[in-house]
C-alpha positions in Angstrom: 0.0 0.0 0.0 1.1 3.5 -0.6 0.9 6.3 1.9 2.4 9.5 0.5 0.7 12.8 1.5 -2.3 13.4 -0.7 -1.1 16.8 -2.0 2.0 15.4 -3.6 2.3 14.5 -7.3 5.6 12.6 -7.7 8.0 11.3 -10.2 8.9 7.8 -9.2 12.5 8.7 -8.6 11.4 11.2 -5.9 10.6 10.2 -2.4 13.8 8.0 -2.1 16.2 8.7 0.7 18.5 7.1 3.2 17.6 3.6 4.3 15.5 3.9 7.5 16.5 2.5 10.9 15.6 -1.1 11.2 15.5 -1.6 7.4 19.3 -1.8 6.8 20.8 -4.9 5.2 24.1 -6.2 3.9 24.5 -4.1 0.7 27.7 -5.9 -0.3 25.7 -9.2 -0.4 23.0 -7.6 -2.5 25.7 -6.3 -4.9 27.1 -9.9 -5.3 23.6 -11.2 -6.0 22.9 -8.4 -8.6 26.2 -9.1 -10.3 25.0 -12.7 -11.0 21.7 -11.3 -12.4 23.1 -8.4 -14.5 26.1 -9.4 -16.6 26.9 -5.7 -17.3 27.1 -4.9 -13.6 30.0 -2.6 -12.8 28.9 -0.8 -9.7 29.1 0.9 -7.4 25.7 0.1 -6.0 23.8 3.0 -4.3 20.8 2.0 -2.2 18.0 4.3 -1.1 14.6 3.6 0.4 11.3 4.9 -0.9 8.9 6.5 1.5 6.1 4.3 0.1 6.0 0.5 0.4 3.5 0.2 3.3 3.5 -3.6 3.2 6.8 -4.6 1.6 9.7 -2.2 2.0 10.7 -0.8 -1.3 14.2 0.4 -2.3 15.8 2.2 -5.2 19.0 0.6 -6.5 21.3 2.8 -8.7 24.2 1.3 -10.6 25.8 1.6 -14.0 23.7 4.8 -14.7 20.4 2.9 -14.4 17.8 2.6 -11.7 16.1 -0.5 -10.4 13.5 -1.2 -7.7 13.8 -3.9 -5.0 10.8 -5.1 -3.0 11.5 -7.3 0.0 9.5 -8.9 2.8 9.6 -6.8 6.0 11.6 -7.9 9.0 10.1 -9.2 12.2 6.9 -11.1 12.8 4.5 -11.2 9.8 1.3 -13.0 8.8 2.1 -16.3 7.2 0.2 -15.6 3.9 1.2 -11.9 3.6 4.1 -10.2 1.9 4.3 -12.8 -0.9 7.0 -11.1 -3.0 7.4 -14.3 -5.0 3.7 -14.0 -6.1 4.3 -10.4 -7.1 7.4 -11.4 -9.1 5.5 -14.2 -10.8 2.5 -12.2 -12.0 4.7 -9.3 -13.1 6.9 -11.6 -15.2 3.8 -13.3 -16.7 2.0 -10.1 -17.5 5.1 -8.5 -19.1 4.9 -11.4 -21.7 1.4 -10.4 -22.6 2.3 -6.8 -23.2 0.4 -5.5 -20.2 2.1 -2.4 -18.7 4.2 -3.6 -15.9 7.9 -3.1 -15.0 10.3 -5.8 -16.4 11.5 -8.1 -13.7 15.3 -8.8 -13.1 15.3 -11.6 -10.6 13.8 -13.2 -7.5 15.8 -14.2 -4.4 14.4 -16.7 -1.9 17.6 -17.1 0.0 17.2 -15.3 3.4 21.0 -15.3 3.8 21.5 -12.6 1.2 19.7 -9.7 2.8 17.7 -11.4 5.6 14.4 -12.0 3.7 13.0 -12.8 0.2 13.1 -10.0 -2.3 12.8 -9.3 -6.1 14.3 -6.7 -8.3 12.6 -5.0 -11.3 13.5 -2.2 -13.6 12.3 1.3 -12.5 9.8 2.9 -14.9 10.2 6.7 -15.1 7.0 8.6 -15.0 4.4 10.3 -12.8 2.6 8.9 -9.8 -0.4 10.9 -8.6 -1.1 10.6 -4.9 -4.3 12.5 -5.0 -7.1 10.9 -7.0 -8.4 14.3 -8.0 -5.2 15.0 -10.0 -5.2 18.7 -8.9 -1.9 19.5 -10.8 -3.3 18.6 -14.2 -5.7 20.6 -16.4 -9.2 19.2 -16.5 -8.9 17.6 -20.0 -5.8 15.6 -18.9 -7.6 14.5 -15.7 -10.4 12.9 -17.8 -7.9 11.3 -20.1 -5.9 9.8 -17.2 -9.1 8.4 -15.7 -10.0 6.9 -19.0 -6.6 5.3 -19.3 -6.8 3.9 -15.8 -10.3 2.5 -16.7 -9.0 1.0 -19.9 -6.0 -0.6 -18.2 -8.2 -2.3 -15.6 -10.6 -3.6 -18.2 -7.6 -4.9 -20.2 -6.2 -6.7 -17.1 -9.5 -8.5 -16.5 -9.5 -9.7 -20.1 -6.0 -11.2 -20.0 -6.1 -15.0 -20.8 -4.6 -16.1 -17.5 -4.2 -19.7 -18.6 -2.3 -18.7 -21.7 -0.1 -16.5 -19.5 0.8 -19.5 -17.4 -1.3 -18.3 -14.4 -4.1 -20.8 -14.4 -3.0 -22.0 -10.9 -2.4 -18.5 -9.5 -5.5 -18.7 -7.4 -7.9 -21.2 -6.0 -11.1 -21.8 -8.1 -14.3 -20.0 -7.0 -15.4 -18.3 -3.9 -12.9 -15.4 -4.1 -14.9 -12.9 -2.1 -15.8 -15.5 0.5 -12.1 -16.4 0.9 -11.0 -12.8 1.1 -13.6 -12.0 3.8 -12.4 -15.1 5.8 -8.8 -14.2 5.4 -9.0 -10.6 6.4 -11.5 -11.4 9.2 -9.1 -13.9 10.6 -6.1 -11.5 10.4 -8.1 -8.8 12.1 -9.3 -11.1 14.9 -5.9 -12.6 15.4 -4.1 -9.3 15.9 -4.9 -8.6 19.6 -2.2 -5.8 19.7 -4.2 -3.5 17.4 -7.5 -3.8 19.4 -11.1 -4.3 18.2 -13.6 -2.0 16.5 -17.4 -2.4 16.8 -18.0 -1.5 13.2 -15.5 -4.0 12.0 -17.0 -6.8 14.1 -20.4 -6.0 12.6 -19.0 -6.2 9.1 -17.4 -9.5 9.8 -20.9 -10.8 10.5 -22.8 -9.0 7.7 -20.5 -9.5 4.7 -20.6 -13.4 4.6 -24.4 -13.4 5.1 -25.1 -11.1 2.1 -22.6 -12.3 -0.4 -23.7 -12.1 -4.1 -23.3 -15.1 -6.4 -19.7 -15.5 -7.6 -18.8 -13.4 -10.6 -16.5 -14.3 -13.5 -12.9 -15.2 -13.0 -9.9 -13.1 -14.0 -6.5 -11.9 -12.9 -7.3 -9.3 -10.1 -4.9 -6.7 -8.9 -6.4 -6.2 -5.4 -5.2 -2.6 -4.9 -5.9 -0.9 -8.2 -5.8 2.9 -7.5 -4.1 6.0 -9.0 -1.0 5.9 -6.8 -0.3 2.3 -7.7 0.4 3.1 -11.3 2.9 5.2 -13.2 1.6 7.6 -15.9 3.7 8.7 -18.9 5.9 11.7 -18.0 3.9 14.0 -20.3 1.0 12.0 -21.7 -2.2 11.1 -19.9 -1.8 7.3 -20.1 -0.8 4.5 -17.8 2.6 3.0 -18.6 3.1 0.7 -15.6 0.9 -0.9 -12.8 2.7 -1.5 -9.5 2.1 -3.2 -6.2 0.8 -6.7 -7.0 1.0 -8.2 -3.5 -2.7 -8.8 -3.3 -3.1 -10.1 -6.9 -4.7 -13.5 -7.6 -7.4 -15.1 -9.7 -10.7 -13.8 -8.5 -13.8 -11.8 -9.0 -13.2 -8.9 -11.5 -16.4 -7.1 -10.4 -15.0 -6.9 -6.8 -11.6 -5.8 -8.1 -13.2 -3.0 -10.2 -15.2 -2.0 -7.2 -12.0 -1.3 -5.3 -11.0 1.1 -8.0 -14.5 2.7 -8.0 -14.3 3.0 -4.2 -12.5 6.3 -4.7 -15.9 7.9 -5.5 -17.4 6.9 -2.2 -14.5 7.4 0.2 -15.2 10.1 2.8 -13.4 13.3 1.9 -10.1 13.5 3.6 -9.3 9.8 3.3 -6.7 8.5 0.8 -7.8 8.3 -2.8 -11.1 10.1 -2.3 -12.5 11.8 -5.3 -13.9 15.1 -4.1 -17.7 15.0 -4.0 -20.4 15.9 -5.0 -19.5 17.1 -8.5 -16.4 15.4 -10.1 -17.4 16.9 -13.5 -16.6 20.4 -12.1 -13.0 19.2 -11.8 -12.9 17.6 -15.2 -13.4 14.0 -13.8 -15.9 11.5 -15.0 -18.9 10.8 -12.8 -19.0 7.4 -11.0 -21.9 6.4 -13.3 -19.9 7.3 -16.4 -16.7 5.6 -15.1 -18.7 2.4 -14.4 -20.4 2.5 -17.8 -17.0 2.8 -19.5 -15.7 -0.3 -17.8 -18.9 -2.3 -18.5 -18.7 -1.3 -22.2 -15.0 -2.4 -22.4 -15.7 -5.7 -20.7 -19.1 -6.4 -22.3 -21.0 -6.2 -19.1 -24.6 -5.1 -18.8 -24.0 -3.4 -15.5 -22.8 -4.0 -11.9 -25.9 -4.4 -9.7 -23.9 -5.5 -6.6 -21.4 -2.6 -6.7 -22.4 -1.2 -3.3 -21.8 -4.6 -1.7 -18.4 -5.0 -3.3 -17.4 -1.5 -2.2 -18.4 -2.4 1.4 -16.3 -5.5 1.1 -13.3 -3.6 -0.3 -13.5 -0.9 2.4 -13.6 -3.6 5.0 -10.6 -5.3 3.5 -8.7 -2.0 3.4 -9.6 -1.3 7.0 -8.4 -4.8 8.0 -5.1 -4.0 6.3 -4.8 -0.7 8.2 -5.6 -2.7 11.4 -2.6 -5.0 10.5 -0.4 -2.0 9.9 -1.4 -0.7 13.4 -0.3 -3.9 14.9 3.0 -3.7 13.1 3.5 -0.1 14.3 2.9 -1.3 17.9 5.3 -4.1 17.4 7.9 -1.8 15.9 8.2 -3.4 12.4 6.0 -1.2 10.2 7.5 -0.8 6.7 6.4 2.8 6.0 7.6 6.0 7.3 4.0 7.3 7.3 2.3 4.2 8.8 1.2 6.2 11.9 -0.8 8.5 9.6 -2.5 5.7 7.8 -3.8 4.0 10.9 -5.7 7.1 12.1 -8.0 6.6 9.1 -9.2 3.2 10.2 -12.3 4.2 12.2 -13.7 6.5 9.5 -13.0 3.8 6.8 -14.7 1.1 8.8 -17.8 3.4 9.2 -17.7 4.2 5.5 -17.8 0.4 4.8 -20.8 0.0 7.0 -22.5 2.9 5.2 -22.0 1.0 1.9 -23.4 -2.1 3.5 -26.6 -0.2 4.4 -26.7 1.2 0.8 -26.4 -2.3 -0.5 -29.3 -3.4 1.7 -31.4 -0.6 0.3 -30.6 -1.8 -3.2 -28.8 1.4 -4.0 
């Protein structure tokens, strides 16, 4: 997850600085590993850490006049099924072969003796990352074009032939939403350090009892939002999608609802599109954005959208709850983790508001 301040519009090369306390590793061992992956390696290797990388610490590696990105599992106690950098590496490598916009991977290391945990390295794509979903630095015409490119990119992802891409075993068959609810409920309930929230407890009961019938199956990103993609340096189009930790085979309607969630986020929360009139800012309305996705994917509509948004808000709140636990245990990956966890109560309440909207058939 990303957690940069909402007012920043960044080039990916910005936001990198000294490796933070508790995140250091043996850079000489990493250089030896890179030398085996990159025949042209000459060095020296310069390592910096990005401010982002809420879940998996993320580093900029500079050498030979080129820049690379390293994602690693965090140090300390972590959930058994979380921080699967090997899955990120696999889906990035497979999608690159299909022509889908992702960074090119360099190598995966599953030997803890190198830097202390598993990691992978990919090329760094130069471009723009927008941390505010309202795209305030862009003129209105470019904002609309960026949203259209984001919409087209997600529709394109959901139409990738995952079997042909070698990803037919990338997720268990069926019951995606049910499994996700169970997984994040279990993680929430197991993290006693982070405490309990009445609204979260209510959602844990309501969501399984009101689950829609399973939708189609596709590669799902799991965290598809503006600050997890890189836009061309000057053109309003997506050139790379980042942060595939939550990707799997699953329900594309639920995955798209996570993206649409930006329209229903309470103002002030991350990736909230300013309501009530996006068009005044040059952005498409929620209805138009949903219609564009349905047109591109051949759908007649998304009648269960409010349920899926409630589910996604709950899931995001559960992730923030886990971050809270890591902050308390002293192994949070992000420099701004303490800012993120303050949003949990409002996000959990927003999730319940969507559940009520779903019950009304809205």
